[in-house]
C-alpha positions as CSV (number, residue, x, y, z in Angstrom):
1,X,27.8,11.1,9.9
2,X,26.1,7.7,9.2
3,X,28.4,4.7,8.8
4,X,28.5,2.7,5.6
5,X,27.0,-0.3,7.3
6,X,24.1,1.7,8.7
7,X,23.5,3.4,5.3
8,X,23.2,-0.1,3.8
9,X,20.7,-1.2,6.4
10,X,18.6,2.0,6.1
11,X,18.6,1.7,2.3
12,X,17.4,-1.9,2.5
13,X,14.5,-0.9,4.8
14,X,13.5,2.1,2.7
15,X,11.3,0.6,0.1
16,X,7.8,0.6,-1.3
17,X,4.8,2.7,-0.7
18,X,2.2,2.7,2.1
19,X,0.0,-0.4,2.4
20,X,-2.2,0.6,5.3
21,X,-2.9,-2.6,7.1
22,X,0.7,-3.9,6.7
23,X,2.1,-0.6,8.0
24,X,-0.3,-0.7,11.0
25,X,0.7,-4.3,11.9
26,X,4.4,-3.3,11.7
27,X,3.7,-0.3,14.0
28,X,1.9,-2.5,16.5
29,X,5.0,-4.5,17.2
30,X,5.9,-1.7,19.5
31,X,3.0,-2.7,21.8
32,X,5.1,-5.7,22.8
33,X,7.0,-3.8,25.5
34,X,8.2,-5.7,28.5
35,X,8.5,-2.5,30.5
36,X,4.9,-1.3,30.0
37,X,3.8,-3.0,33.3
38,X,5.7,-0.3,35.1
39,X,4.0,2.7,33.4
40,X,1.6,4.7,35.5
41,X,-1.3,5.6,33.3
42,X,-5.0,6.4,33.5
43,X,-7.4,6.1,30.5
44,X,-10.2,8.5,30.0
45,X,-12.0,10.3,27.2
46,X,-13.1,13.7,25.8
47,X,-16.1,14.2,23.6
48,X,-15.8,15.7,20.1
49,X,-19.5,16.0,19.4
50,X,-20.9,12.5,19.7
51,X,-17.5,10.9,19.3
52,X,-15.5,9.7,22.3
53,X,-11.8,10.6,21.8
54,X,-9.7,8.2,24.0
55,X,-7.1,9.9,26.2
56,X,-4.2,8.3,28.2
57,X,-2.7,10.2,31.1
58,X,0.9,9.4,32.0
59,X,1.9,10.3,35.6
60,X,5.3,11.9,36.2
61,X,5.8,10.3,39.7
62,X,4.2,8.2,42.4
63,X,3.2,11.4,44.2
64,X,1.3,12.5,41.2
65,X,-0.8,9.3,41.5
66,X,-1.6,9.7,45.1
67,X,-5.0,11.1,46.2
68,X,-7.2,13.1,43.9
69,X,-5.5,13.8,40.6
70,X,-7.0,17.3,40.4
71,X,-5.2,18.2,43.7
72,X,-1.8,18.1,41.9
73,X,-0.6,21.0,39.8
74,X,2.0,19.6,37.6
75,X,2.4,21.1,34.2
76,X,0.9,19.2,31.2
77,X,2.4,18.1,27.9
78,X,-0.5,17.6,25.5
79,X,0.9,15.0,23.1
80,X,-0.1,14.1,19.5
81,X,1.6,11.0,18.1
82,X,3.1,10.7,14.6
83,X,2.4,8.1,12.0
84,X,1.4,10.0,8.8
85,X,-2.2,10.5,10.1
86,X,-2.6,6.8,9.1
87,X,-0.7,4.5,11.5
88,X,0.5,4.5,15.2
89,X,-1.5,4.9,18.4
90,X,-1.0,5.9,22.0
91,X,-0.4,2.2,22.7
92,X,2.6,2.3,20.4
93,X,3.9,5.5,22.0
94,X,3.7,4.1,25.6
95,X,7.4,4.2,26.4
96,X,8.0,7.6,24.7
97,X,5.1,9.2,26.7
98,X,6.1,7.5,30.0
99,X,9.7,8.6,29.7
100,X,8.6,12.1,28.7
101,X,6.5,12.3,31.9
102,X,9.3,11.0,34.0
103,X,12.1,13.1,32.5
104,X,10.1,16.4,32.6
105,X,8.1,16.0,35.8
106,X,4.9,16.8,33.9
107,X,1.7,15.0,33.1
108,X,1.6,13.7,29.6
109,X,-1.9,13.6,28.0
110,X,-1.8,11.5,24.8
111,X,-4.6,11.8,22.3
112,X,-5.9,8.8,20.3
113,X,-7.2,10.9,17.4
114,X,-9.0,9.2,14.5
115,X,-6.9,8.0,11.6
116,X,-7.1,8.1,7.9
117,X,-8.1,6.7,5.5
118,X,-11.2,5.7,7.5
119,X,-11.5,9.2,8.9
120,X,-9.9,11.7,6.7
121,X,-9.0,15.4,7.3
122,X,-10.2,17.2,9.4
123,X,-11.6,14.4,11.7
124,X,-8.3,13.7,13.5
125,X,-7.5,17.4,13.8
126,X,-11.0,18.1,15.2
127,X,-10.4,15.4,17.8
128,X,-7.2,17.0,18.9
129,X,-8.9,20.4,19.0
130,X,-11.7,19.0,21.2
131,X,-9.2,17.6,23.7
132,X,-7.1,20.8,23.7
133,X,-10.2,22.9,24.3
134,X,-11.2,20.7,27.2
135,X,-7.8,20.8,28.8
136,X,-7.3,24.6,28.3
137,X,-10.8,25.4,29.5
138,X,-10.5,23.3,32.7
139,X,-13.2,21.0,31.6
140,X,-10.9,18.0,32.3
141,X,-9.9,15.9,35.2
142,X,-6.6,18.0,35.7
143,X,-6.9,21.4,37.2
144,X,-4.1,23.0,35.1
145,X,-3.6,26.7,34.3
146,X,-3.5,27.3,30.6
147,X,0.0,28.9,30.9
148,X,1.3,25.5,32.2
149,X,0.2,23.5,29.1
150,X,2.5,22.8,26.2
151,X,1.4,21.2,22.9
152,X,3.9,18.6,21.6
153,X,3.9,16.2,18.6
154,X,6.2,14.5,16.2
155,X,5.9,14.3,12.4
156,X,2.1,14.1,11.7
157,X,1.6,15.0,15.3
158,X,3.7,18.1,14.8
159,X,1.5,19.0,11.9
160,X,-1.6,18.6,14.2
161,X,0.0,20.8,16.8
162,X,0.7,23.6,14.3
163,X,-2.7,23.3,12.7
164,X,-4.4,23.3,16.1
165,X,-2.6,26.5,17.1
166,X,-3.8,28.2,13.9
167,X,-7.3,26.9,14.5
168,X,-7.3,28.0,18.1
169,X,-6.3,31.5,17.1
170,X,-9.0,31.7,14.4
171,X,-11.8,30.3,16.6
172,X,-10.9,32.3,19.7
173,X,-12.0,29.7,22.2
174,X,-8.6,29.2,23.8
175,X,-5.0,29.9,22.9
176,X,-1.9,27.8,23.5
177,X,1.2,29.5,24.9
178,X,3.8,27.0,23.8
179,X,4.3,24.3,21.2
180,X,7.0,21.8,20.5
181,X,7.1,20.6,16.9
182,X,9.3,17.5,16.4
183,X,10.2,17.1,12.7
184,X,6.8,18.4,11.8
185,X,5.1,17.8,8.4
186,X,4.0,21.3,7.4
187,X,3.7,21.0,3.6
188,X,1.4,19.3,1.1
189,X,3.6,17.9,-1.7
190,X,6.4,15.3,-1.6
191,X,6.7,14.7,-5.3
192,X,9.5,16.1,-7.5
193,X,7.6,19.4,-7.3
194,X,8.5,19.9,-3.7
195,X,10.5,23.1,-3.1
196,X,12.5,21.6,-0.3
197,X,15.9,20.2,-0.9
198,X,15.7,17.7,2.0
199,X,12.8,15.9,0.2
200,X,15.2,15.2,-2.7
201,X,18.3,14.5,-0.7
202,X,16.7,12.4,2.0
203,X,13.6,11.1,0.3
204,X,14.8,7.6,-0.6
205,X,17.3,6.0,1.8
206,X,16.2,6.9,5.4
207,X,13.2,4.8,6.3
208,X,10.7,7.6,5.8
209,X,10.7,8.1,2.0
210,X,9.2,10.9,-0.1
211,X,7.0,8.3,-1.7
212,X,5.6,7.2,1.7
213,X,5.0,10.8,2.7
214,X,3.1,11.5,-0.5
215,X,1.0,8.3,0.2
216,X,0.2,9.6,3.7
217,X,-0.8,13.0,2.2
218,X,-3.1,11.4,-0.3
219,X,-4.7,9.1,2.3
220,X,-5.3,12.0,4.7
221,X,-6.9,14.3,2.2
222,X,-10.5,14.0,1.1
223,X,-9.7,15.8,-2.1
224,X,-7.2,18.1,-3.7
225,X,-8.9,21.2,-2.2
226,X,-8.0,19.9,1.3
227,X,-4.3,20.1,0.5
228,X,-4.7,23.8,0.0
229,X,-6.1,24.3,3.5
230,X,-3.7,25.8,6.0
231,X,-5.0,23.5,8.7
232,X,-3.9,20.6,6.4
233,X,-0.5,22.2,5.6
234,X,0.4,25.0,8.0
235,X,3.3,26.2,6.0
236,X,1.0,27.5,3.3
237,X,-1.0,29.7,5.7
238,X,-1.0,33.3,4.6
239,X,-1.3,34.6,8.2
240,X,1.0,33.1,10.9
241,X,0.7,35.9,13.4
242,X,-0.2,35.3,17.1
243,X,1.2,31.8,17.3
244,X,2.6,30.2,20.5
245,X,6.2,30.3,21.5
246,X,7.6,27.5,19.4
247,X,10.5,25.0,19.6
248,X,11.1,23.1,16.4
249,X,13.4,20.0,16.3
250,X,14.6,18.6,13.0
251,X,16.8,15.7,11.9
252,X,19.7,16.0,9.4
253,X,18.8,12.9,7.3
254,X,15.1,13.5,7.1
255,X,12.9,14.5,4.2
256,X,10.9,16.7,6.6
257,X,13.9,18.7,7.7
258,X,13.7,21.7,5.5
259,X,9.9,22.3,5.7
260,X,10.2,22.2,9.5
261,X,12.9,24.8,9.5
262,X,11.1,26.9,6.8
263,X,8.0,26.9,8.9
264,X,10.0,28.2,11.9
265,X,11.4,31.0,9.7
266,X,7.9,31.9,8.6
267,X,6.7,32.0,12.2
268,X,9.6,34.3,13.1
269,X,8.9,36.6,10.2
270,X,5.3,36.9,11.5
271,X,6.6,38.1,14.8
272,X,6.5,34.9,16.9
273,X,9.2,33.6,19.3
274,X,10.8,30.5,17.8
């Protein structure tokens, strides 16, 4: 349950559509974190063609920082941040990634994929794929066995995880074993035509509105044909076989709730462990 006071506050904050620069400035407030000095990180990069994709490695412990990084064999969480493919960054996700590393005892590798509208679909996804390929193939500073790597992402990042897993299966260059999709965006329409009840029930008063989601979709896509691509909206994929073991987390008062759960059901129907 949400208290009446909190409902009032959420309603007041749930307004308007996406204005890219204003939304990015608001997201950047999270960079002002007094605790960031204590985070143990290392910045590096992976090439996607000629483009350098920035990577930030979060260490799970002091021991993991000692000596040569490749000597340690901690598991890896390969993390893709949310933000509607338009906002947010690994700087804004510092505390989340650092706490994730500390709580799980795993390295967290966070990917600074390119954002729309400057770089539309599939640029950001291809950046994520390039990093994943490097990590899974061992062409990275961490010497990690593929079975010890987990894809993880929230919202748009969950979309990128799911799309990357489909792309990896189709291209045959590597294959993730596990993925964690945190309230993933898996569909392509947040108008009144959406088939999901949560878009209608939770699309106006809970910060992330249906209108904002539709703006994100429109900013991410190059054209209407992109929206019909399963790498853009994994839920519409005809073939969901041979996907990783999947954990899906959804939230009750969230427009994305039903499509995340529906994607999980489709994965299960295709014979995957969810």
